[in-house]
C-alpha positions as CSV (number, residue, x, y, z in Angstrom):
1,M,118.3,80.0,100.6
2,E,120.4,83.1,100.3
3,F,118.9,85.3,97.6
4,S,119.8,88.9,98.6
5,S,123.2,90.5,99.0
6,D,121.6,93.0,101.4
7,F,121.6,90.5,104.2
8,K,123.9,88.4,106.3
9,Y,122.8,84.9,107.3
10,G,123.3,83.2,110.6
11,N,121.9,80.2,112.4
12,S,119.5,79.7,115.3
13,R,122.2,78.8,117.7
14,E,124.0,82.2,117.2
15,A,120.6,83.9,117.5
16,Q,119.8,82.0,120.7
17,L,116.6,80.6,119.2
18,P,116.1,76.8,119.6
19,E,116.2,75.2,116.1
20,E,113.6,72.7,117.2
21,K,111.1,75.5,117.9
22,L,111.6,77.0,114.4
23,A,111.4,73.5,112.8
24,E,108.2,72.8,114.7
25,M,106.8,76.1,113.5
26,S,107.7,75.3,109.9
27,E,106.0,72.0,110.1
28,K,102.8,73.7,111.2
29,L,103.2,76.3,108.4
30,E,103.5,73.5,105.9
31,R,100.1,72.1,107.0
32,E,98.4,75.6,107.0
33,K,97.8,78.4,104.5
34,A,101.1,80.2,105.2
35,Q,103.2,81.1,102.2
36,T,106.4,82.5,103.6
37,C,108.2,83.2,106.9
38,I,111.5,85.0,107.5
39,V,113.1,85.3,111.0
40,Y,115.8,87.9,111.5
41,R,117.8,88.5,114.7
42,N,120.9,90.5,115.6
43,G,121.4,91.6,112.0
44,R,121.1,88.2,110.4
45,I,118.5,86.1,108.7
46,I,118.4,82.9,110.7
47,H,115.3,81.1,109.4
48,E,113.3,81.0,106.2
49,Y,110.2,79.1,105.1
50,Y,108.7,79.1,101.6
51,K,105.7,77.0,100.6
52,K,107.2,76.6,97.1
53,P,110.6,77.4,95.6
54,S,109.4,80.3,93.5
55,L,108.0,82.3,96.4
56,P,111.2,84.3,97.4
57,N,110.8,86.3,94.2
58,E,107.0,86.5,93.9
59,L,105.1,89.6,94.9
60,Q,102.8,88.9,97.9
61,T,99.5,90.6,98.4
62,V,100.1,92.2,101.8
63,N,96.6,93.7,102.4
64,S,96.6,96.1,105.4
65,V,100.3,96.0,105.8
66,T,99.9,98.7,103.2
67,K,98.7,101.0,106.0
68,S,102.0,100.8,107.9
69,V,104.0,101.5,104.7
70,L,101.7,104.5,104.1
71,S,102.5,105.7,107.6
72,I,106.2,105.8,106.6
73,V,105.4,107.6,103.4
74,T,103.5,110.2,105.5
75,G,106.5,110.6,107.7
76,I,108.7,111.3,104.7
77,V,106.3,114.0,103.5
78,V,106.2,115.6,107.0
79,D,110.0,115.4,107.2
80,K,110.2,117.4,103.9
81,G,108.1,120.1,105.4
82,L,105.2,119.5,102.9
83,I,102.9,119.0,105.9
84,N,103.5,121.3,108.8
85,S,102.1,119.3,111.7
86,T,100.1,116.3,112.6
87,E,97.7,118.7,114.2
88,T,96.8,120.2,110.8
89,P,93.0,119.9,110.2
90,L,91.5,118.2,107.2
91,S,90.0,121.5,106.0
92,Q,93.5,122.6,105.0
93,F,93.9,119.6,102.7
94,F,90.2,119.5,101.6
95,P,88.7,123.0,101.5
96,E,85.3,121.5,100.7
97,L,85.2,120.2,104.3
98,S,85.2,123.7,105.8
99,A,81.5,123.9,105.5
100,D,80.9,120.3,106.8
101,V,78.3,120.7,109.5
102,A,79.4,117.4,111.2
103,G,82.8,118.9,111.8
104,K,84.9,116.6,109.6
105,G,87.0,119.6,108.6
106,K,88.3,119.9,112.2
107,I,89.6,116.3,112.2
108,T,93.4,116.4,112.5
109,L,96.0,114.4,110.6
110,K,97.0,112.8,113.9
111,Q,93.4,111.5,114.3
112,V,93.6,110.1,110.8
113,L,96.9,108.3,111.6
114,T,95.5,106.9,114.8
115,M,92.1,106.0,113.4
116,T,90.3,108.2,115.8
117,T,88.4,110.3,113.3
118,G,85.1,108.9,114.4
119,I,83.9,108.6,110.7
120,E,81.5,105.6,110.6
121,L,82.2,103.1,107.9
122,P,80.4,99.7,108.2
123,G,83.0,97.6,106.3
124,N,84.3,98.4,102.8
125,K,81.6,96.9,100.6
126,E,79.6,100.2,100.0
127,M,82.8,102.2,99.5
128,L,84.0,99.6,96.9
129,Q,80.7,100.0,95.0
130,S,81.2,103.8,94.8
131,Q,82.9,105.5,91.9
132,D,84.2,108.2,94.2
133,W,85.5,106.6,97.4
134,L,86.5,109.9,99.0
135,K,83.2,111.5,98.3
136,F,81.5,108.4,99.8
137,I,83.7,108.7,103.0
138,W,82.8,112.4,103.4
139,S,79.1,111.4,103.2
140,R,79.4,109.1,106.2
141,P,78.3,110.4,109.7
142,L,80.5,110.6,112.7
143,R,79.9,107.8,115.2
144,N,81.6,109.7,118.0
145,E,83.6,112.9,118.7
146,P,86.9,112.8,116.8
147,G,89.9,111.9,118.9
148,T,87.9,110.0,121.6
149,K,87.8,106.3,120.3
150,M,89.9,104.2,117.9
151,H,87.8,102.4,115.2
152,Y,89.8,100.3,112.7
153,S,88.8,101.6,109.3
154,S,90.3,101.6,105.8
155,A,88.4,104.9,105.2
156,D,90.9,106.7,107.4
157,S,93.8,105.1,105.5
158,H,92.2,106.2,102.2
159,I,91.9,109.8,103.6
160,L,95.6,109.6,104.4
161,S,96.5,108.6,100.8
162,A,94.4,111.6,99.6
163,I,96.1,113.9,102.1
164,I,99.5,113.0,100.6
165,R,98.4,113.7,97.1
166,N,96.8,117.1,98.0
167,A,99.8,118.1,100.1
168,T,102.5,117.2,97.6
169,G,100.9,117.0,94.2
170,K,102.2,113.4,94.0
171,D,100.7,110.0,94.7
172,A,101.8,108.0,97.8
173,S,103.1,105.3,95.4
174,D,105.4,107.8,93.6
175,I,106.8,109.2,96.8
176,A,107.3,105.6,98.1
177,K,109.1,104.6,95.0
178,E,111.5,107.6,95.1
179,Y,112.2,108.1,98.7
180,L,111.5,104.7,100.3
181,F,111.5,101.7,97.9
182,S,114.4,102.8,95.7
183,P,116.8,103.4,98.6
184,L,115.7,100.0,100.1
185,G,116.5,98.3,96.8
186,I,112.8,97.5,96.2
187,E,112.4,97.6,92.4
188,D,109.3,95.5,91.9
189,F,106.1,96.4,93.6
190,Q,102.4,97.0,92.7
191,W,99.9,99.3,94.3
192,E,96.2,99.1,93.5
193,R,94.2,102.3,92.8
194,D,90.6,103.4,93.4
195,P,88.3,104.3,90.5
196,A,89.6,107.9,90.6
197,G,93.2,106.8,90.3
198,L,94.2,107.3,93.9
199,P,96.5,104.7,95.5
200,V,94.3,102.7,97.9
201,G,95.2,103.6,101.4
202,G,94.0,100.6,103.3
203,W,95.3,97.8,101.2
204,G,96.4,97.1,97.6
205,L,100.2,96.9,97.9
206,K,102.2,93.9,96.7
207,L,105.8,93.3,97.8
208,R,108.2,90.4,98.2
209,S,108.6,88.9,101.6
210,I,112.3,90.0,101.7
211,D,111.1,93.6,101.0
212,L,108.7,93.3,104.0
213,L,111.8,92.5,106.0
214,K,113.5,95.6,104.8
215,I,110.5,97.7,106.0
216,G,110.8,95.9,109.3
217,I,114.5,96.7,109.6
218,L,113.8,100.3,108.8
219,A,111.3,100.4,111.6
220,L,113.6,98.6,114.0
221,N,116.4,101.1,113.3
222,H,114.2,104.1,113.8
223,G,113.9,105.0,110.2
224,K,117.5,104.3,109.2
225,W,118.6,101.9,106.4
226,K,122.3,101.2,106.4
227,E,123.9,104.7,106.7
228,R,120.9,106.6,105.4
229,Q,118.0,108.1,107.4
230,L,115.0,107.6,105.1
231,V,112.4,108.8,107.6
232,S,113.2,110.7,110.8
233,E,113.7,108.9,114.1
234,R,111.2,111.4,115.5
235,W,108.5,110.2,113.2
236,M,109.2,106.5,113.7
237,N,109.2,106.9,117.4
238,A,105.9,108.7,117.3
239,A,104.5,106.0,114.9
240,A,105.5,103.2,117.3
241,K,103.9,104.9,120.3
242,P,100.6,103.4,121.6
243,H,98.3,106.4,121.0
244,A,95.0,104.6,121.2
245,P,93.7,101.4,122.7
246,S,91.8,99.1,120.4
247,K,88.9,96.7,121.1
248,A,91.4,93.8,121.1
249,P,92.9,93.2,124.6
250,G,96.5,94.4,124.9
251,Q,96.6,95.8,121.3
252,H,97.1,99.5,120.8
253,Y,97.3,101.6,117.7
254,G,100.1,104.1,116.7
255,Y,100.4,105.9,113.4
256,H,98.9,103.1,111.3
257,W,101.1,100.6,113.2
258,W,99.9,98.1,115.8
259,I,101.6,97.8,119.2
260,S,101.2,94.7,121.4
261,K,101.9,95.6,125.0
262,S,103.7,92.9,127.0
263,P,101.6,89.8,125.9
264,G,100.9,87.5,128.8
265,G,102.5,90.1,131.1
266,N,106.0,88.5,130.9
267,L,107.0,89.1,127.3
268,P,108.4,92.2,125.7
269,S,106.1,94.6,123.9
270,F,106.4,94.7,120.1
271,L,105.4,96.7,117.0
272,Y,103.7,95.1,114.1
273,A,102.1,95.6,110.7
274,A,99.1,93.3,110.0
275,G,97.1,92.4,107.0
276,R,94.1,90.1,106.4
277,G,95.1,86.6,105.3
278,G,98.1,86.3,107.6
279,Q,100.4,89.1,106.4
280,Y,102.6,90.3,109.3
281,I,105.8,92.2,110.1
282,F,106.7,91.7,113.8
283,I,109.4,94.0,115.3
284,V,110.7,93.4,118.8
285,P,113.3,96.1,119.7
286,E,114.2,94.5,123.0
287,Y,115.3,91.3,121.3
288,D,116.6,92.9,118.1
289,L,114.2,90.6,116.3
290,I,112.0,90.7,113.2
291,A,109.7,88.1,111.8
292,V,107.8,88.3,108.5
293,F,104.9,86.1,107.6
294,T,102.7,86.0,104.5
295,G,99.7,83.7,103.9
296,K,96.5,82.9,102.2
297,Y,94.4,82.4,105.3
298,T,90.7,83.2,105.2
299,G,88.5,84.9,107.8
300,E,89.6,86.9,110.8
301,K,90.2,83.8,113.1
302,E,92.5,82.1,110.6
303,S,94.3,85.3,109.8
304,I,95.7,85.6,113.3
305,R,97.4,82.2,113.1
306,P,100.9,83.7,112.3
307,Y,100.5,86.0,115.3
308,Q,99.9,82.9,117.5
309,L,102.8,81.0,116.0
310,F,105.1,84.0,116.4
311,I,104.3,84.3,120.1
312,Q,104.6,80.5,120.7
313,H,107.5,79.5,118.6
314,I,109.6,82.7,118.3
315,L,108.9,85.3,121.0
316,K,108.6,82.8,123.9
317,A,111.5,80.8,122.6
318,V,114.1,83.6,122.6
319,K,117.0,83.0,125.0
320,E,118.3,86.3,126.1
């Protein structure tokens, strides 16, 4: 199904990916809660799966993939000189934190990006019940010294959204529309807001699967789309660097992007965005490979199914 003039199409033989492996994967996806899958290698789309014919043009709820898009938006803001450095402390964006006795004002932008702020948030339920999410986050204690441990938290992502607004006077969604989505040809998207009207940092974005592929291509090409550098190569390289190990074996965190370091010890490392329910953008620079998945899986164990299928039926199947 060829539905976008932005892409060339090829076949699995040209991409040196066994067709039987991709077909086997699609059969499994059909029996599961997957919605879409696009495989892209060497500049061409080589495989597509859609649970129903309307899905290519339907917005998908991408959940925490929002975090990785927000990272790119942050890079654009830094590139424009509206934020001086990733070492800038939070007190410069939020003067009210200057008097914070716990020391939150000294937390740096880099620590927010790498989720090493140390701010304790036991899930999102209490924050969601609050009418002022940012105020609720500031009320939380520090579980450890900032910069020492990575704790996956949508609170840090919401701080990032607020930093962008305070640094630029514009919402992350507006900057994304002008400097990221429009150049990528992404015209239709939605971004949820908190009760105060701030774009949600940790989730809330809806995009088509083909638009997730565009984000993946931008990351693969170090911030470049066609002949235009949308975000600097310097930023994307820093974002893709494994700054902090996570609790999951072999999984590290960059600037709101995940890095899997040589799974199994014999496969190439890869960069990825991940969202609850089976939303993924996998980027394997060594293989010039991208795979996008969206789904409606439930629970953490189910949500990693596309990750498992990607490893088994795509990454392990590539013939160099």
